[in-house]
N, C-alpha and C positions, 0 to 999 in steps of 0.2 A: 469161599461161599460168602454171600452177603446175608446179614441179619436184618430183620425188621420186626415191628410189633404189629400183630394182626389186630383186626377189629375187636377180637375178644380180649385184647390186652395182654396176650401171652407172647413172649419172645419166640421167634421161630426163625428157621434158616431156609433161604431159597436154594433149591438144588438145581433146577433148570426151568426153562419155559419153552413152549412150543406153539407154533401156529396150528390151527385146527382146519379141517376141510371145509367147515361151514363159514370160514372167514373170521372166526373168533380166535381165542388164545387160551392156553392152559398154563398155570404156574404151579409147579410141584414144590412143596416144602417138606421139611422133615416131619410134618404133622399130617398134611392132607394135600389134596390137589384142588385148586380153584379154577373156575372157568369164567370167562368174561368176553364181552364183545371187543373191548379195547384194553390196551396195556400201556402204561408209562413205565419205562425203565430209567430210574434215576438213583443208581446204587453207589454214587460217590466213588470212593477208591476202588470199588469192586466192579466198575463199569466194564473193563475188558475181560472179566470173567463171565459176565452175562451176555456181552456182545463182543466176542473175540476179535472181530474185525477192527475194533477200536484200539487194539494193542499198539502202543507207540504214539498214539494220538491223545488218549486220555490217560495220563501217567501220574500215579500217586507219588507224592513226595512228603517226607517227614518235615513237620514244622514244629517249632518249640515256642512256648510262652512261659513267662515267669512273673511273679508278683514280688515287688521289693518294698521294704519298709522305708518310707521317706523320713528324712531327718526333720522336715518341717511339714507335718501332715496337713496343716491348714491350707498350704499352698496348692495341694493336690486334691482337695475335696471337690466333688462333682459340681458344687455350686459356683466354683470359680475356675476350675481347670477342665479343658475340653477333651473329648476324644481326639486323638491326633494321628497323623501320618508324618513320618520323618524320613527324608531322603538324606542319608549320610554318604557323601561322595567317597569316603574312605572305605566303605564297607559294601558297596554294590547294592544288593537287594534292599528295598526299603523296610522300615520298621513301622509298626502301628501300636497303639496303646490306648489305655483307658484310665480315667481318674479313679480314686478310691470311691467305691460305690457298692451298695448291697452288702451281702454277707461275706464277700471275699476281701479281706483287708489288704492294703498295699496298692501300689501303682503297678498296673499290668502293662507289660511290653512284650511284643513278639516280633518275629522277623518273617517277612514273606519268603516262601521257599521257592521263588522263581528259578533259582539256580541249584536247588537241592537235588541230590541224586535220587533216582527212583527207590521206592521202598516196597516191601511185601506187606500189604494191608493185613494179612493174617498173622504176621509176626512182627508187629510194630515195636521197636525199642522205645519204651516209655521211661527209661532211667535217665536221670540228669547227669550230664558229663561236663567237664571243664570246657570242652569245645562248644557245648550248647550255651553256657552261661556267659562266656567271655565276650561275645559280640554284643549281647544285651547290656552287660555292664559297661562296655566301652561307649555305647551310644548314650547311656544315661550320664556317665561321667562327663562326657563332652558337651551334651546339650541341656541336661537338667540335673546337675550334680546333687541337688537337694532331694531328688527322688531316689538316688542310689544309696541303698542301705542293705540290710540283711535280706537274703532271699527267704521269703515267707512260704512260697509255694511254687511248684513247677509242673508243667504238663506238656505232653507231646501229642500232636494231632496230625492230620493229613490234609494236604491240599491236592486236588486232582487238577493238574495243569495240562494245557494244550500247547502246541508249538507256538501259536500266535497269541496265547493268553486269552483268546475269546472262548465262548462256550461252544458246545456241540448240542444243538437242539433242532431236531428234525424228525420226520417220519423215517422209519426203518426202510432202507432202499428195497428190500425184498418183501416186507410185510407191512403194508400201509396201515394196518390196524394197530401197529406198535409205534409209539413215540419214544425216541431215545433222548436222554437229557444228561449231559455231563456238565454240571455247573457246581460251583461257580468260580473256579480258578482263584480260590481264596476270598471270594466276596459273598459267600453264601448267606451269612447272617443278615446282611442288610438288603440283599436282593431276593431272598427266597420268597417273600410274599408276591412280588411281581412275577417271578418265574412260575410260581404255582398258578397264578392267573393265566399266564401264557399257555401253560400246558393244558389247563382245563379248556381253554378256548380251542386249542389245536385238536383235542379229543372230540369236541363237539362239532367241529367244522372241517373234518377230513384233512387234518394236518395244517390248516390255515389259521393263523392268528389274526383275526379280522381287525382288531384295534391297533396292533403294533407290528403288522406284517413288514412294513418298510424297515423298522428298527431291528427286526429279527434277521435280516438278510446276512449280517456279518456273522451270525451264529449258525447258519445253515451249512449243510454239507456242500462243499464246492471244491472242484479241482484246482481252483486258484489259491486255496488256502494251504499253508505248509503242512505236509504230511497227508493231505486228504486224497491226492491222486492215488497213492498206493493203497490207502484204506478203501476207496471206492472200487479199486480193482479187486480187492479181496472180497468185497460184497458180491461183485459180478462173478468171480471165479466160484464162489460158494453156490451161487444160483445155477451156474452151468453144471456143476457136479451133481446137483439134485434133479436136473432135468432128465 
């Protein structure tokens, strides 16, 4: 199940949603049932639980980040050291990171989990292991050795990846009052404002994003995209079973 914070500020759990005969939608949580004209499903690692047809297309994977104590802190202050992307040809998936900034001391570095095995979002392993830290340390030692020091903090999170690394943003094939959004394949923080704008536009204009419709085509459901033909067949089969 996926969790969210309701308008009242109370954490709650979504149990299921359903289309209504009047063209609206209901969302049942562990606290109450909400009714609305439109619904946006953007549940991150839990997408395939709320939209089962997306199984195998929106796949959560475990990603890890760590903060290291630099030996020369002044070199990695945000006033002189940038946010970075690092492609290390010896390690496959790229790295990303941040300078020392805010209340979290240390240089932050993480690894995109493009090749990470799928994980269970309800049972995410958050413990730090040798296998988690070694790739991060190797990248720092090779490319910025003065950032490689004691591990100050560690965290595990999740990326929801698609086979082609693009997003899945479209109206539900069987329920046009529902917009499904699986974003952002590891790019959520920097793209979430734009994605929110797109979703709001789609809700207002029957699934069309008037300002960015051309740019949105690579994120639409399409049989030409990897994994989408089987997924669209599942939507169709479910519709046939309900007729």
